[in-house]
ZADREN-693849 format. One line per 10 residues: for each residue x, y, z of C-alpha. Coordinates in Angstrom, 2 decimals, m for minus. Last residue first. Example, Ala and Ser with C-alpha at 12.3 -4.5 7.8 and 13.67 -1.06 7.14 Angstrom:
13.67/m1.06/7.14 | 12.30/m4.50/7.80;
***
This chain:
187.83/181.44/90.90 | 184.75/181.99/88.79 | 182.70/178.84/88.00 | 179.99/179.37/85.39 | 176.93/177.06/85.39 | 174.72/175.83/82.61 | 171.29/174.19/82.58 | 169.42/170.93/82.61 | 166.21/169.49/84.12 | 164.98/166.05/83.13;
161.77/164.09/83.83 | 161.99/160.37/83.05 | 159.78/159.01/85.89 | 162.83/158.23/88.04 | 163.95/161.84/87.95 | 167.04/163.39/86.23 | 169.16/166.55/86.81 | 171.74/167.48/84.12 | 174.48/170.07/84.63 | 176.73/172.08/82.25;
180.00/173.80/83.03 | 181.72/177.03/81.97 | 185.07/178.00/83.44 | 187.07/178.12/86.58 | 190.12/176.01/87.12 | 189.98/172.78/88.99 | 186.52/171.51/89.95 | 183.68/173.50/91.50 | 182.26/173.43/95.00 | 179.37/171.07/94.40;
176.43/170.66/96.80 | 173.97/167.72/96.90 | 170.66/167.76/98.80 | 168.90/165.66/96.10 | 171.47/162.97/96.80 | 172.23/160.66/93.90 | 175.43/162.53/93.03 | 177.76/162.92/90.05 | 180.63/165.32/89.25 | 183.31/165.95/86.60;
181.77/164.36/83.57 | 183.65/165.33/80.36 | 181.32/166.69/77.73 | 183.63/169.32/76.18 | 181.96/172.20/78.04 | 182.73/170.33/81.20 | 180.02/168.10/82.69 | 177.97/167.96/85.89 | 175.63/165.07/86.75 | 172.64/165.03/89.09;
170.63/162.07/90.34 | 167.37/160.10/90.48 | 164.95/162.48/92.25 | 161.72/160.55/92.73 | 158.56/159.41/90.94 | 157.88/156.33/93.11 | 156.03/158.46/95.67 | 156.11/162.03/94.37 | 159.55/163.64/95.07 | 159.46/167.41/95.20;
160.52/169.60/92.29 | 164.04/171.03/92.95 | 164.17/174.07/95.22 | 167.41/173.18/97.05 | 169.48/173.13/93.82 | 173.11/173.43/94.91 | 176.39/174.89/93.53 | 178.90/175.93/96.16 | 180.87/179.06/97.24 | 178.06/181.57/96.77;
179.22/183.46/99.82 | 181.09/181.42/102.35 | 184.22/183.56/101.75 | 186.16/180.47/100.72 | 186.88/181.51/97.13 | 184.41/179.14/95.34 | 182.65/181.83/93.31 | 179.48/180.27/91.87 | 177.44/181.41/88.86 | 174.31/179.99/87.16;
171.90/179.62/90.09 | 168.63/177.87/89.26 | 165.67/179.01/91.36 | 162.50/176.90/90.66 | 160.36/178.14/87.79 | 156.54/177.81/88.23 | 156.99/176.68/91.80 | 156.17/173.04/92.25 | 152.83/171.79/93.59 | 153.02/168.92/96.04;
152.23/165.82/94.01 | 148.71/164.97/92.81 | 146.25/162.30/93.92 | 143.08/161.84/91.87 | 139.77/161.28/93.66 | 136.72/160.41/91.55 | 133.51/161.44/93.30 | 130.09/159.88/92.64 | 127.18/161.53/94.42 | 124.02/159.55/95.14;
120.37/159.99/96.07 | 117.88/157.29/97.10 | 114.20/157.57/96.19 | 112.34/154.99/98.27 | 109.04/153.74/96.76 | 106.79/152.68/99.64 | 108.34/155.29/101.92 | 109.87/154.26/105.24 | 113.62/154.18/104.90 | 115.62/156.75/102.94;
119.09/156.26/101.50 | 121.72/158.93/100.80 | 124.68/157.43/98.97 | 128.26/158.64/98.52 | 130.06/156.70/95.80 | 133.86/156.73/95.83 | 135.99/156.29/92.69 | 139.77/156.18/93.17 | 142.18/157.60/90.58 | 142.35/156.77/86.87;
146.18/156.84/86.68 | 146.60/154.21/89.38 | 144.59/154.50/92.56 | 146.16/151.64/94.50 | 149.70/152.93/93.93 | 148.67/156.47/94.89 | 146.99/155.10/98.02 | 150.24/153.41/99.06 | 152.01/156.74/98.43 | 149.79/158.35/101.01;
146.55/160.28/100.69 | 145.25/162.33/103.64 | 141.53/161.59/103.54 | 138.37/162.70/105.33 | 134.67/162.43/104.52 | 132.14/163.88/106.94 | 128.46/162.91/107.19 | 125.10/164.41/108.00 | 121.58/162.99/108.00 | 118.21/164.72/108.31;
114.50/163.89/108.06 | 114.62/161.24/110.75 | 118.17/160.35/111.69 | 121.70/159.54/110.63 | 125.07/160.82/111.83 | 127.78/159.70/109.45 | 131.54/159.18/109.62 | 133.57/158.48/106.49 | 137.24/157.57/106.48 | 139.87/157.10/103.77;
143.27/155.56/104.58 | 143.64/153.45/101.43 | 142.50/150.15/103.02 | 139.95/152.03/105.14 | 137.85/152.93/102.11 | 137.68/149.38/100.80 | 138.33/148.89/97.11 | 136.58/148.02/93.84 | 134.35/151.07/93.83 | 134.74/152.58/97.27;
131.67/152.93/99.46 | 130.19/155.85/101.39 | 127.04/155.92/103.49 | 124.39/158.41/104.59 | 121.15/157.26/106.23 | 117.79/159.00/106.29 | 114.61/158.07/108.18 | 111.64/159.76/106.55 | 110.79/163.31/107.61 | 108.67/163.93/104.49;
110.67/167.11/103.70 | 113.86/165.07/103.59 | 117.39/166.38/104.20 | 120.82/164.93/103.48 | 124.06/166.75/104.30 | 127.60/165.99/103.18 | 130.85/167.51/104.45 | 134.21/167.29/102.73 | 137.73/166.86/104.05 | 141.17/166.71/102.40;
144.32/166.16/104.39 | 147.63/166.88/102.65 | 150.12/164.04/102.21 | 149.82/163.97/98.42 | 147.62/166.77/97.15 | 144.01/165.88/96.35 | 142.33/166.49/93.01 | 138.54/166.05/93.00 | 136.90/164.84/89.78 | 133.09/164.73/89.79;
131.71/161.44/88.51 | 129.64/161.83/85.34 | 126.30/163.64/85.52 | 123.06/161.78/84.96 | 120.28/164.33/84.43 | 122.54/167.30/83.55 | 123.34/170.37/85.67 | 127.12/169.76/85.96 | 128.19/168.51/89.39 | 128.99/171.00/92.19;
132.48/170.75/93.68 | 132.36/168.79/96.93 | 131.07/170.73/99.92 | 127.95/168.58/99.94 | 124.19/168.53/99.34 | 121.78/165.59/99.11 | 118.04/166.28/98.93 | 115.36/163.69/99.71 | 112.76/162.81/97.04 | 109.18/163.68/97.86;
107.02/160.62/98.41 | 103.32/160.34/97.75 | 101.31/157.75/99.74 | 100.44/154.69/97.66 | 97.06/154.40/96.00 | 94.66/151.48/96.41 | 91.67/150.01/94.61 | 89.45/147.31/96.06 | 87.14/144.43/95.28 | 86.38/142.02/98.14;
85.27/138.48/97.35 | 83.36/137.05/100.30 | 83.82/133.35/100.97 | 82.02/130.91/103.25 | 83.55/127.52/103.83 | 82.78/123.95/104.90 | 85.85/122.04/106.06 | 86.57/118.58/104.67 | 85.50/115.17/105.98 | 84.35/116.44/108.33;
83.70/119.91/109.68 | 86.40/122.07/111.23 | 84.97/125.34/109.94 | 86.32/127.65/107.26 | 86.05/131.45/106.87 | 87.39/133.04/103.71 | 88.11/136.59/102.52 | 88.86/136.43/98.80 | 90.73/139.47/97.50 | 90.19/141.13/94.12;
92.20/144.05/92.74 | 90.62/146.80/90.65 | 93.12/148.59/88.42 | 94.33/152.19/88.67 | 97.87/151.34/89.66 | 96.68/148.80/92.28 | 99.17/150.14/94.81 | 99.79/148.35/98.11 | 102.37/150.31/100.11 | 100.42/151.02/103.26;
99.77/147.31/103.68 | 96.12/146.20/103.78 | 94.61/145.28/107.14 | 92.40/142.38/108.25 | 90.69/142.64/111.62 | 88.88/139.71/113.23 | 85.62/139.28/115.11 | 83.90/136.15/116.44 | 80.17/135.38/116.79 | 78.19/133.04/119.04;
80.57/133.57/121.94 | 82.31/130.85/124.00 | 81.76/129.92/127.64 | 80.20/126.60/126.73 | 80.29/126.21/122.97 | 78.49/128.15/120.26 | 81.69/129.46/118.67 | 85.33/128.41/118.80 | 88.25/130.52/117.64 | 90.45/131.62/114.76;
91.89/134.79/113.25 | 93.45/136.47/116.28 | 94.09/140.10/115.43 | 96.25/142.06/112.98 | 95.38/139.81/110.04 | 97.44/140.41/106.94 | 96.95/142.01/103.53 | 99.01/140.89/100.54 | 101.87/142.88/99.03 | 102.08/140.97/96.84;
100.38/138.54/94.48 | 97.53/139.94/92.41 | 94.41/138.66/90.64 | 92.76/136.50/93.30 | 94.63/137.22/96.54 | 93.66/134.75/99.29 | 92.54/135.55/102.82 | 92.13/133.34/105.87 | 89.81/133.00/108.88 | 89.47/129.86/111.00;
86.37/128.58/112.78 | 86.04/125.81/115.38 | 82.39/124.81/115.72 | 81.16/123.59/119.08 | 77.52/123.94/118.03 | 76.52/124.44/114.37 | 75.06/127.84/113.41 | 78.50/129.17/112.47 | 79.89/132.69/112.96 | 82.09/135.37/111.44;
82.44/139.12/111.86 | 85.19/140.80/109.85 | 86.43/144.36/110.30 | 88.46/145.44/107.30 | 91.48/147.74/107.44 | 93.10/150.46/105.31 | 91.41/153.57/106.71 | 92.65/156.82/105.21 | 96.00/158.63/105.35 | 96.86/157.72/101.78;
93.80/156.32/99.96 | 92.23/152.85/99.90 | 89.05/152.74/97.85 | 86.87/149.74/98.62 | 84.60/148.68/95.77 | 80.96/147.79/96.39 | 78.45/146.01/94.15 | 79.80/142.53/93.41 | 80.18/141.73/97.09 | 78.24/144.12/99.36;
80.36/145.37/102.30 | 78.20/146.06/105.35 | 77.63/149.72/106.12 | 78.50/150.96/109.62 | 82.03/152.11/108.79 | 84.86/152.37/111.33 | 86.76/149.44/109.82 | 85.45/148.71/106.33 | 82.86/146.04/106.87 | 82.79/142.33/106.11;
80.31/139.62/107.17 | 80.95/135.93/107.54 | 78.97/132.71/107.60 | 79.83/129.12/108.44 | 78.48/126.23/106.32 | 76.09/123.85/108.00 | 77.42/120.35/108.62 | 74.90/117.53/108.63 | 76.50/114.35/109.88 | 78.25/112.40/107.11;
76.99/109.59/104.91 | 79.88/107.81/103.24 | 82.08/107.99/100.14 | 85.51/106.34/100.24 | 87.82/107.46/97.46 | 90.46/105.10/96.12 | 93.79/105.57/94.35 | 95.59/104.82/91.11 | 98.45/107.13/90.17 | 99.98/107.27/86.74;
103.29/108.75/85.56 | 104.10/110.28/82.21 | 107.03/111.17/79.99 | 108.56/113.34/77.28 | 105.59/115.10/75.70 | 106.77/117.89/73.39 | 105.76/121.54/73.89 | 109.22/122.73/74.89 | 109.33/120.02/77.54 | 106.07/118.30/78.44;
105.16/116.12/81.40 | 102.08/113.93/81.64 | 100.29/113.27/84.96 | 97.68/110.52/84.71 | 94.94/109.96/87.30 | 93.07/106.71/87.98 | 90.04/106.00/90.18 | 88.84/103.34/92.62 | 85.57/103.98/94.42 | 84.51/102.70/97.85;
80.81/103.14/98.55 | 77.93/105.59/98.83 | 76.50/107.22/95.73 | 76.02/110.80/94.57 | 79.51/112.19/95.02 | 80.11/115.94/94.64 | 83.52/115.72/92.97 | 86.65/117.83/92.45 | 90.31/116.87/92.02 | 92.83/119.71/91.59;
95.68/118.81/89.22 | 96.42/122.46/88.46 | 96.47/122.55/84.64 | 94.17/119.73/83.54 | 91.80/120.30/86.46 | 90.65/116.87/87.56 | 87.23/115.27/87.49 | 85.03/113.13/89.71 | 81.42/113.56/88.67 | 79.90/117.01/89.19;
77.25/116.41/90.25 | 78.06/112.81/91.05 | 79.35/109.51/89.75 | 82.89/108.43/90.71 | 84.60/107.04/87.61 | 82.50/109.08/85.19 | 85.00/110.36/82.61 | 86.86/107.05/82.41 | 83.56/105.19/82.49 | 80.57/104.25/84.64;
77.01/103.43/83.52 | 77.49/99.68/83.91 | 80.37/98.77/86.25 | 83.81/99.60/84.93 | 86.20/96.89/83.83 | 89.81/97.27/84.95 | 92.32/97.83/82.18 | 94.37/95.43/80.06 | 98.01/96.21/79.57 | 99.73/96.76/76.20;
102.51/96.46/77.22 | 105.18/93.98/78.35 | 104.87/91.55/81.27 | 106.27/92.26/84.69 | 109.01/90.11/86.20 | 109.20/87.78/89.20 | 105.43/87.56/89.32 | 102.92/88.04/92.15 | 99.14/87.53/92.19 | 99.04/84.42/89.96;
95.76/82.73/90.89 | 94.19/86.05/91.96 | 95.46/87.42/88.68 | 98.52/89.18/87.29 | 98.49/90.29/83.65 | 97.83/94.03/83.70 | 94.90/95.78/85.35 | 95.50/99.43/84.41 | 93.27/102.07/85.99 | 91.03/104.03/83.58;
92.42/107.49/83.07 | 91.53/110.99/84.32 | 93.70/113.82/83.04 | 96.56/116.04/84.21 | 99.08/118.22/82.38 | 102.52/119.24/83.62 | 105.03/121.64/82.06 | 108.70/120.82/82.74 | 110.62/122.77/85.37 | 113.21/120.02/85.81;
112.23/119.10/89.39 | 108.54/118.91/88.37 | 105.94/119.72/91.02 | 102.65/117.96/91.46 | 98.90/118.43/91.41 | 96.67/115.96/93.28 | 95.07/118.81/95.23 | 91.83/117.64/96.84 | 88.18/118.61/96.57 | 84.89/117.21/97.86;
81.55/118.96/97.42 | 78.77/117.39/99.50 | 76.10/115.00/98.19 | 77.66/112.02/100.02 | 80.63/112.97/102.16 | 84.08/112.23/100.88 | 86.83/110.35/102.72 | 90.28/111.58/103.59 | 93.64/109.83/103.58 | 94.66/111.67/100.46;
97.87/110.92/98.63 | 100.79/113.36/98.83 | 101.23/115.73/95.86 | 102.58/114.20/92.66 | 106.36/114.55/92.23 | 107.08/114.94/88.52 | 109.39/112.19/87.24 | 112.96/113.28/86.70 | 114.59/114.13/83.38 | 118.13/114.69/82.17;
118.95/114.60/78.46 | 122.73/114.30/78.03 | 123.90/115.52/74.64 | 124.35/113.76/71.28 | 121.09/115.04/69.84 | 119.20/113.53/72.78 | 120.62/111.29/75.48 | 118.89/109.80/78.55 | 116.02/108.47/76.43 | 112.62/109.54/77.76;
110.56/108.20/80.70 | 107.19/106.42/81.02 | 105.67/105.09/84.27 | 103.17/102.32/85.07 | 101.94/100.40/88.13 | 99.92/97.49/86.75 | 97.16/96.74/89.24 | 95.09/93.59/89.68 | 91.36/92.91/89.74 | 90.31/89.58/91.26;
88.73/91.08/94.39 | 87.30/93.87/92.26 | 85.00/91.56/90.24 | 83.55/94.40/88.16 | 84.47/97.98/88.94 | 82.68/100.86/90.75 | 82.05/99.64/94.29 | 85.42/98.49/95.60 | 84.86/96.14/98.58 | 87.13/93.36/97.25;
90.09/95.74/97.47 | 92.59/95.25/94.64 | 94.72/92.16/94.00 | 97.20/91.50/92.48 | 100.62/92.92/91.64 | 102.49/94.15/88.55 | 105.37/96.66/88.38 | 105.98/98.45/85.07 | 108.61/100.84/83.70 | 108.44/102.50/80.28;
110.99/103.65/77.72 | 111.60/106.34/75.10 | 110.89/106.55/71.38 | 114.25/108.24/70.73 | 116.09/105.10/71.84 | 119.19/106.04/73.85 | 118.83/104.02/77.04 | 121.61/101.49/76.46 | 124.72/103.44/75.41 | 123.65/106.33/77.66;
123.62/104.09/80.74 | 120.59/104.30/83.01 | 122.04/103.12/86.33 | 119.74/102.14/89.20 | 119.22/103.04/92.85 | 116.51/100.92/94.44 | 113.12/101.51/96.05 | 109.93/99.98/97.48 | 107.76/102.20/99.71 | 104.56/101.03/101.42;
102.12/103.88/102.17 | 99.45/102.64/104.58 | 95.76/103.48/104.42 | 93.03/103.58/107.07 | 89.30/103.87/106.50 | 86.61/101.97/108.44 | 87.64/103.38/111.80 | 86.91/106.95/110.80 | 89.32/109.86/111.13 | 87.80/113.34/111.10;
89.81/114.55/114.10 | 92.95/113.92/112.04 | 91.96/116.80/109.70 | 93.71/116.52/106.34 | 94.04/112.81/107.12 | 97.46/111.24/107.06 | 98.65/108.23/105.05 | 100.25/105.75/107.47 | 103.87/104.67/107.10 | 105.87/101.68/105.81;
109.27/102.25/104.23 | 112.24/100.61/102.50 | 110.79/97.46/100.91 | 113.35/96.44/98.28 | 112.89/96.97/94.54 | 114.28/94.21/92.31 | 115.04/95.59/88.85 | 114.36/93.71/85.62 | 116.09/95.13/82.55 | 115.77/96.03/78.87;
112.73/94.02/77.75 | 111.82/94.88/74.17 | 108.30/96.31/73.96 | 109.19/97.36/70.37 | 107.53/100.78/70.35 | 108.55/101.68/73.88 | 111.66/99.94/75.23 | 110.89/98.05/78.41 | 111.92/98.26/82.06 | 110.58/95.69/84.55;
110.09/96.43/88.25 | 110.23/93.50/90.66 | 108.79/93.63/94.17 | 110.37/93.15/97.60 | 109.50/92.35/101.21 | 105.86/91.93/100.15 | 103.16/93.02/102.59 | 100.52/90.58/101.31 | 100.82/88.47/104.47 | 99.53/91.47/106.42;
96.16/90.79/104.70 | 94.44/94.06/103.77 | 91.01/94.91/105.16 | 91.82/97.74/107.57 | 95.35/98.83/106.60 | 94.44/98.90/102.89 | 97.83/99.36/101.22 | 99.05/102.22/99.04 | 102.11/101.20/97.02 | 104.75/103.86/96.35;
107.26/102.39/93.91 | 110.67/104.06/93.67 | 113.48/104.15/91.09 | 116.52/106.28/91.98 | 118.77/107.39/89.13 | 122.50/107.33/88.40 | 123.92/108.04/84.92 | 125.83/111.13/86.08 | 124.02/112.32/89.18 | 120.76/111.72/91.06;
117.81/111.78/88.64 | 114.47/110.68/90.12 | 112.09/107.99/88.81 | 108.74/107.53/90.59 | 106.11/104.80/90.25 | 102.55/105.19/91.55 | 100.07/103.70/93.99 | 96.64/102.22/94.54 | 94.42/100.81/97.31 | 95.81/97.28/96.98;
94.77/94.84/99.73 | 92.80/91.88/98.40 | 94.49/88.71/99.55 | 96.48/86.86/96.89 | 99.40/86.11/99.18 | 102.13/84.41/97.17 | 102.57/80.62/97.02 | 106.27/79.91/96.48 | 107.35/80.10/92.81 | 107.81/76.98/90.66;
104.27/76.54/89.37 | 103.95/80.29/88.69 | 107.22/80.10/86.76 | 105.59/77.86/84.16 | 102.64/80.21/83.70 | 104.96/83.22/83.54 | 107.02/81.53/80.80 | 103.93/81.02/78.64 | 102.67/84.54/79.25 | 106.08/85.99/78.43;
106.31/84.10/75.13 | 102.85/85.24/74.09 | 103.67/88.87/74.99 | 106.95/88.85/73.05 | 105.29/87.23/70.03 | 102.58/89.91/70.00 | 105.20/92.66/70.28 | 107.16/91.21/67.34 | 104.05/91.03/65.18 | 103.16/94.63/66.06;
106.76/95.80/65.41 | 106.70/94.22/61.93;
***
């Protein structure tokens, strides 16, 4: 049923396009299209940006074919149902750059024409599980193309697929992978040509690349521009005899692309201008969700002979030349860690540049400690240059053999010629003895990971402790202290350190106040003292964790409690007082004292811890009760003798 419906849709579109062609102004049918691709980027909510990058032949293209706008049509896959037509406005016109501008040739110049518009992909419209595709159609391609039939009448259908914007009831966000910038370079006949067409996906989807035959679509030299694209399927260009999707640019090898990296490679056999197509498909969790296509052209010409440069590697200080595939450098602590590189080129006036590239490791990578570029065989210039490449002290191959490519490249056209030596090496880091941290804090228990040491500090009394760090390797040491969940200064703590090579000292000081008691709570304040070392490849810091708990001023075991007073005016034992009561501790304070008769009648009350009572009425036996704000109580009896 879908096939019948699709056929009817296509027939109806063709009929309407023919009628519209009679009504539209005459569009430029000049050959000008180099290639291009569509791009769809998520912005926010249901908002996306749709862009067409059209590559225009700046040498042979007719300026009249620079359209101010083009129409993109969106269809539902499977049914080919038209969803929308979007007019894309011309928003940019720039030249495509050469890898090496000095290699520019007058017969090759390409412009990048950008058409764009912000669109809305509503979830109640774009929810078909089969997905959607976007197409822009325009004619015609370059008449000078060498590998397809009737190129001046060949059109291009710019094509992109994208998924539904909802999946399983949730938003499904996807942006088109961004393919690397197009090449402005040409290829030299019988010389290896390479270029990175790989891209990056904003959503982290997996990308796969393959060669495809460029799409032709429905436009023709008689109908080069339409106000809406037709639905799929689209016809393709027709290859010349002997050529195909897998042999678009003949050579040894023919033009191909790495499925994983997107790197194009070809050693072209024939001269001419070759169109080719690349597809980038994106996968999420192993399922294909979209694709974008880029058509482009590669110009193959005869280039002046360019001899590859040459390089030679030695371990610095050694006379023997490094032999790739036979020698392995062994980097040991205290030994040489540098390579001396001599590089040259038999061609005159050659500008050479050195570089290095890790093969089976990432970091730490070696670096050049000298100038790594220069000119050879020119007036006043040497025939051979020298550079020094050094490995970091901290590289450690952990018993494995690492591989490093040392590369020299010239400034030849269209792309540099190179010479590469693959250096195999092993490396061991210098040993490091852990520094030692000592202090006047109580010693921790002798277990691997001791808990924080508890130090009890009396309220208002200053507590100090000294810390010392030493290192037998004489590495730079630094002592520091940090509160866990608080700043030292905010509770009155201080730590002063004197740091240096092989030794560091520090002093901790604190006289806790009631504010500190409130901040500490019942669990106290945890401070971490850290000894850090700088210099070794694998630093071994040391740490002491101390938990400070504030305590009140210690009470006497049994403060003096008088039990007899003789209020007779002789100034001897005339009044009842308790001057040795337990001290106040921040918010745990003396609350009051009450005195009662033996029958429970209150005869005295005071909130002053310095109270004095001279008795009441006749003598006799009395009882007192002292209370504190934290609930503590002290009680006793007292006899008054008149």
